[in-house]
SEVEXKE-199901 format. One record per residue (C-alpha): z, x, y. Coordinates in steps of 0.05 Angstrom, whole numbers, padded with zeros to 5 digits, always signed. Layout:
% SEVEXKE-199901
ZXY/...
% end
This chain:
% SEVEXKE-199901
+03466-00215+04011/+03513-00159+03997/+03489-00111+03944/+03537-00081+03893/+03544-00005+03894/+03508+00033+03838/+03551+00072+03789/+03531+00142+03763/+03532+00134+03688/+03522+00198+03645/+03481+00188+03583/+03516+00197+03518/+03502+00262+03482/+03445+00259+03432/+03476+00273+03365/+03409+00286+03332/+03394+00340+03383/+03460+00375+03370/+03447+00377+03295/+03379+00408+03306/+03406+00463+03350/+03460+00479+03300/+03409+00486+03244/+03367+00533+03287/+03428+00577+03301/+03443+00581+03227/+03371+00602+03212/+03374+00656+03266/+03439+00683+03239/+03410+00685+03168/+03348+00720+03193/+03389+00772+03230/+03430+00783+03166/+03367+00791+03125/+03339+00841+03174/+03404+00880+03172/+03404+00881+03096/+03331+00904+03096/+03347+00960+03145/+03406+00982+03102/+03361+00982+03040/+03308+01024+03075/+03362+01073+03100/+03390+01082+03030/+03319+01091+03001/+03299+01144+03051/+03365+01179+03042/+03353+01186+02967/+03279+01204+02974/+03253+01267+02934/+03235+01303+02999/+03306+01298+03027/+03339+01312+02959/+03297+01375+02954/+03319+01396+03024/+03391+01382+03007/+03385+01428+02947/+03360+01483+02992/+03418+01473+03040/+03375+01445+03096/+03389+01381+03138/+03328+01346+03163/+03303+01281+03192/+03241+01253+03158/+03190+01211+03192/+03139+01177+03148/+03073+01163+03182/+03017+01121+03152/+02944+01125+03170/+02879+01102+03139/+02876+01162+03091/+02940+01185+03058/+03014+01189+03075/+03041+01253+03105/+03112+01278+03113/+03134+01313+03176/+03195+01357+03166/+03240+01376+03224/+03292+01429+03208/+03357+01429+03246/+03369+01489+03291/+03436+01499+03256/+03406+01509+03186/+03418+01577+03152/+03363+01615+03113/+03381+01667+03061/+03328+01721+03046/+03329+01762+02982/+03294+01830+02982/+03266+01855+02915/+03272+01930+02903/+03220+01963+02856/+03244+02025+02821/+03190+02076+02802/+03207+02119+02743/+03205+02194+02753/+03139+02228+02733/+03143+02258+02663/+03127+02332+02665/+03080+02358+02611/+03053+02424+02585/+02980+02444+02592/+02955+02497+02542/+02888+02530+02553/+02848+02592+02533/+02866+02641+02589/+02821+02695+02560/+02780+02708+02497/+02753+02778+02482/+02727+02821+02424/+02752+02891+02412/+02681+02916+02406/+02610+02891+02396/+02611+02864+02324/+02570+02903+02274/+02550+02880+02205/+02599+02910+02154/+02650+02933+02207/+02716+02899+02223/+02732+02879+02295/+02787+02839+02329/+02783+02775+02368/+02839+02771+02420/+02859+02705+02451/+02909+02696+02508/+02939+02625+02508/+02965+02603+02576/+03008+02544+02596/+02991+02519+02666/+03031+02455+02658/+03100+02437+02686/+03139+02438+02620/+03150+02485+02561/+03102+02471+02504/+03123+02457+02433/+03101+02503+02376/+03028+02493+02361/+02969+02519+02320/+02910+02560+02345/+02843+02575+02311/+02786+02624+02315/+02717+02607+02287/+02669+02664+02271/+02610+02615+02270/+02600+02544+02293/+02617+02519+02222/+02666+02571+02195/+02740+02576+02213/+02765+02647+02202/+02837+02644+02229/+02888+02589+02236/+02959+02608+02256/+03020+02581+02292/+03044+02604+02361/+03114+02592+02388/+03134+02552+02449/+03104+02576+02515/+03142+02564+02579/+03109+02533+02640/+03067+02586+02674/+03074+02633+02614/+03024+02660+02563/+03021+02686+02492/+02971+02734+02460/+02944+02722+02389/+02893+02761+02348/+02845+02752+02290/+02809+02807+02250/+02741+02794+02221/+02679+02827+02189/+02609+02799+02190/+02572+02810+02125/+02504+02787+02150/+02466+02783+02215/+02449+02723+02258/+02462+02693+02326/+02532+02661+02320/+02568+02613+02365/+02642+02631+02360/+02701+02591+02389/+02775+02598+02404/+02816+02534+02400/+02888+02523+02424/+02933+02466+02401/+02882+02452+02347/+02927+02401+02312/+02948+02364+02376/+03021+02383+02368/+03032+02387+02443/+03032+02327+02491/+02989+02357+02547/+02971+02334+02616/+02899+02358+02603/+02868+02357+02534/+02798+02378+02554/+02810+02453+02565/+02831+02474+02495/+02765+02505+02471/+02725+02566+02494/+02660+02590+02461/+02625+02657+02459/+02556+02676+02433/+02557+02736+02385/+02500+02775+02354/+02527+02828+02306/+02493+02895+02306/+02458+02916+02242/+02426+02980+02216/+02362+02949+02191/+02297+02928+02222/+02283+02854+02227/+02210+02832+02237/+02195+02762+02258/+02139+02721+02290/+02159+02696+02359/+02091+02666+02379/+02031+02639+02340/+01974+02605+02379/+01899+02599+02390/+01860+02613+02454/+01834+02541+02449/+01836+02484+02399/+01790+02502+02340/+01722+02467+02341/+01680+02462+02278/+01623+02514+02281/+01654+02550+02342/+01691+02616+02341/+01763+02619+02367/+01817+02672+02372/+01882+02674+02333/+01940+02708+02371/+02005+02728+02336/+02065+02761+02370/+02111+02802+02324/+02181+02825+02345/+02230+02874+02314/+02299+02842+02326/+02334+02895+02284/+02375+02957+02303/+02327+03008+02273/+02252+03020+02279/+02203+02987+02231/+02153+03036+02202/+02084+03018+02175/+02075+02945+02155/+02019+02895+02147/+02006+02826+02175/+01959+02769+02153/+01931+02703+02178/+01911+02647+02130/+01859+02596+02155/+01879+02549+02097/+01937+02545+02049/+01896+02582+01996/+01858+02638+02032/+01874+02697+02076/+01822+02705+02131/+01849+02762+02174/+01896+02820+02164/+01917+02885+02198/+01969+02940+02199/+02021+02963+02250/+02041+03036+02246/+02109+03029+02279/+02149+02978+02318/+02213+03003+02351/+02278+02963+02352/+02275+02907+02403/+02200+02915+02417/+02144+02865+02407/+02069+02871+02394/+02011+02821+02395/+01957+02823+02341/+01895+02779+02337/+01831+02761+02301/+01770+02714+02308/+01751+02659+02261/+01702+02599+02256/+01713+02536+02215/+01647+02515+02181/+01673+02447+02158/+01724+02395+02177/+01791+02379+02145/+01866+02385+02157/+01884+02458+02145/+01954+02486+02133/+01949+02555+02167/+02001+02610+02169/+02015+02678+02200/+02054+02729+02159/+02087+02794+02180/+02106+02850+02131/+02062+02814+02080/+02071+02870+02029/+02147+02877+02038/+02142+02949+02061/+02201+02944+02109/+02274+02938+02087/+02296+02882+02134/+02361+02850+02153/+02330+02781+02145/+02270+02767+02100/+02264+02692+02112/+02235+02695+02182/+02169+02730+02168/+02123+02669+02165/+02101+02618+02217/+02058+02557+02199/+02013+02509+02238/+01970+02450+02216/+01899+02452+02244/+01845+02397+02249/+01780+02427+02277/+01746+02383+02329/+01681+02354+02302/
% end
């Protein structure tokens, strides 16, 4: 039996399969389009970011890479090698130093040793050791620590220059005085140093009278009730003349004189010690005193320094 030859028949295309492939292609195209739109959006966002805008303001071109980790975002900035940096240098101007005057007491002298009742002259040399001429100013001379005796004006003094001023004075009584010379006493001059405007000098005017005083009054030990002790008194003549005969006394209480004596002569500037013994028979607080020239026999320069007092409480 003769067999018929087999024919190669191609199957007809599957229409359902073609539709499925077409749909997949459309989805892929849409996905690619969406990815492209997303990339464009991210590009525009990064281009307008604050970091890049700030760099653009400063004239710098940079590529920014944003890196994320588990902590916080960081920005890495890479500056182009072609960027240009402008540096501004600030210049500080120091004003020139202002030159000032500096007045001071260059010297302060007396024409002679002052004597009670006699005029003398205080001479003051005012110097300017500053770098500028001083303005007119006032100067003063004080004959005691509390009495101003001269106040006058002195003209301008050039830098390195000096001016001499004088004041005449007469002491009418005797004491130990602290005198002083003051320059620019009213602060008329703007000085580089304000602490050198005063100079002091101790002055003791001579006087023609004696001046008896007690310089020391003490006991050889603290008084004990019923026990004898010694009273010691030192008398000095601070005057300019000798003191002739005069008396002294010691009072064991405010109401009774217990010792006395007489000094025949005490020369000017000399001292003498007198003493006596005494015993307290009872206990109390006693106001004792030592007196020199108790009868006012000596014509003294100062009569208010002839007594020295001491409160005593005998040990019991």
